[in-house]
C-alpha positions in Angstrom: 12.9 88.4 113.0 16.3 86.7 113.2 15.9 85.4 109.7 15.2 88.9 108.4 18.2 90.3 110.2 20.5 87.6 108.8 19.2 88.3 105.2 19.7 92.1 105.6 23.2 91.7 107.1 24.2 89.3 104.3 22.9 91.7 101.7 24.7 94.6 103.3 28.0 92.7 103.6 27.7 91.7 99.9 27.0 95.3 98.8 29.7 96.7 101.0 32.2 94.2 99.7 31.2 95.0 96.1 31.5 98.7 96.7 35.0 98.3 98.0 36.1 95.9 95.3 34.7 97.7 92.3 37.2 100.5 92.2 40.0 98.0 92.4 38.6 95.9 89.6 38.0 98.9 87.4 41.5 100.3 88.0 43.3 97.0 87.0 46.0 98.3 84.7 46.6 95.0 83.0 50.0 93.5 82.4 53.1 95.6 81.9 54.0 93.8 78.6 51.7 91.9 76.3 52.9 89.3 73.8 50.6 89.4 70.8 50.4 86.2 68.8 47.4 84.8 67.0 46.0 81.6 68.4 42.8 81.7 66.2 44.2 82.3 62.7 47.6 80.7 63.5 50.2 82.0 61.0 52.6 79.6 59.3 55.6 81.7 60.5 54.5 83.4 63.7 56.2 86.7 64.5 55.0 87.6 68.0 54.7 91.3 68.8 55.8 92.6 72.2 53.4 95.4 73.2 54.8 97.5 76.1 51.4 98.2 77.7 52.8 100.0 80.8 54.9 102.3 78.6 51.9 103.3 76.6 49.8 103.8 79.7 52.4 106.1 81.1 52.4 108.4 78.0 50.9 111.7 79.1 47.4 112.2 77.7 46.9 108.6 76.7 43.6 107.0 77.3 42.5 103.3 77.4 40.1 104.2 74.6 43.0 105.1 72.3 43.5 101.4 71.7 40.6 99.5 73.4 37.1 99.2 72.1 34.4 96.6 71.9 31.6 95.6 69.5 27.8 95.6 69.8 25.6 92.6 68.9 25.8 93.6 65.2 29.6 93.7 65.3 29.8 97.4 65.1 32.7 99.1 66.9 31.7 100.5 70.3 34.0 103.0 72.1 35.7 101.8 75.3 34.3 103.1 78.7 36.3 102.9 81.9 35.8 99.6 83.7 34.7 97.7 80.6 35.9 94.2 80.3 38.8 94.0 77.9 38.9 91.0 75.6 41.8 89.8 73.5 41.9 91.6 70.2 41.7 88.4 68.1 38.4 87.6 69.8 36.8 89.7 67.1 39.7 90.4 64.8 39.9 87.0 63.0 39.0 85.6 59.6 35.7 84.1 60.9 34.5 87.5 61.9 34.1 88.4 58.2 35.0 92.0 58.4 35.1 93.9 55.2 38.6 93.3 53.8 38.9 96.9 52.8 38.9 97.9 56.5 42.2 96.0 57.1 41.1 94.7 60.5 40.1 91.1 59.6 42.9 89.5 61.6 45.0 90.2 64.7 47.9 91.1 62.4 45.9 93.5 60.3 44.1 95.1 63.2 47.4 95.6 65.1 49.2 96.9 62.0 46.3 99.3 61.3 45.9 100.5 64.9 49.4 100.5 66.2 51.4 101.4 63.1 48.7 104.0 62.2 49.1 105.7 65.6 52.9 105.6 65.4 52.9 107.1 61.9 50.5 109.8 63.1 52.8 110.7 66.0 56.0 110.4 63.9 57.3 107.4 65.8 59.1 104.2 64.8 57.2 101.8 62.5 60.0 99.3 61.6 59.1 95.6 62.1 61.8 95.1 64.8 60.3 97.8 67.0 57.4 95.4 67.8 58.7 92.1 66.5 62.1 91.5 68.2 62.2 88.0 66.7 62.0 89.5 63.2 65.2 91.5 64.0 67.3 88.4 64.5 
């Protein structure tokens, strides 16, 4: 009887803790700024991009899924769902992933230029190198 009570109490404590922690884990906003530089396909002249993550999160109407996504077992793009683990872009966007070169997403640089610059062009915003690559401006 005591053993059963201990097992039930432990299971309850575990579930209660998970229930309380889940919303906190799912609502992690990530870092305020992200320095994007390839560590897989290392460029000969790296030009890190500074991505103001918090600024983009604070834009009215913006959703995590506007930028974030994942891939299924076949490598096909899967839309982001709230709470999904977010991997580094280059985890999939690298030369070894063998994306179709016509898609322009076969490296971190190409994926970022395609996604970020594409969105900025669409919204009529700045697309000059120095807006993301402050080192390039020097």
